[in-house]
C-alpha positions, 0 to 999 in steps of 0.5 A: 051670410046672404039669404038664398036667391029665389029662382025666377017665377016659372023657372024650373030648377032642374032645367037651369042645370041640365045634365051633360050629354052622354057624349060629353060625360063619356069624354070627361070620364075618358079624360079623367082616366088619361090623366090618371094614367099619365100621373102613374107613368110620371110617378114610375119614371120618377121612381126608376130614375130614383133607384138608378141614382141611388145605385150610381151614388152607392157605387161612387161611395164604394169607390171613394171609400176604397180610394180613401183607404189607400187601396190600388185595386178599387176597380174590382170592387166597383165593377161588380156584375149587377 
C-alpha cells in the first residue's frame, strides 16, 4: 500500500472538494427520483406482460388438453368469460 499523499502547502482540504451548488444538488436528486420511477414503471410493464403471457399459455394448455382427450366442443372450455 502506498502512504497517503500529503496536501500541498497552504492548500485547504475543504476548498479542494467544494460542495455542489444547490441547483446542481436539486437536479441530481430529481434525476435520481426520475430514474427510480422509470425503473418502477419498467418492472410494472414486465409484470403485466408476464401475467398476460401466463393467462394465454393457460388457455392454450386447456385447449390442447381438451383436443388430446378427443372432445369436439373444446371452444366452450377455452372461451370462458374472464
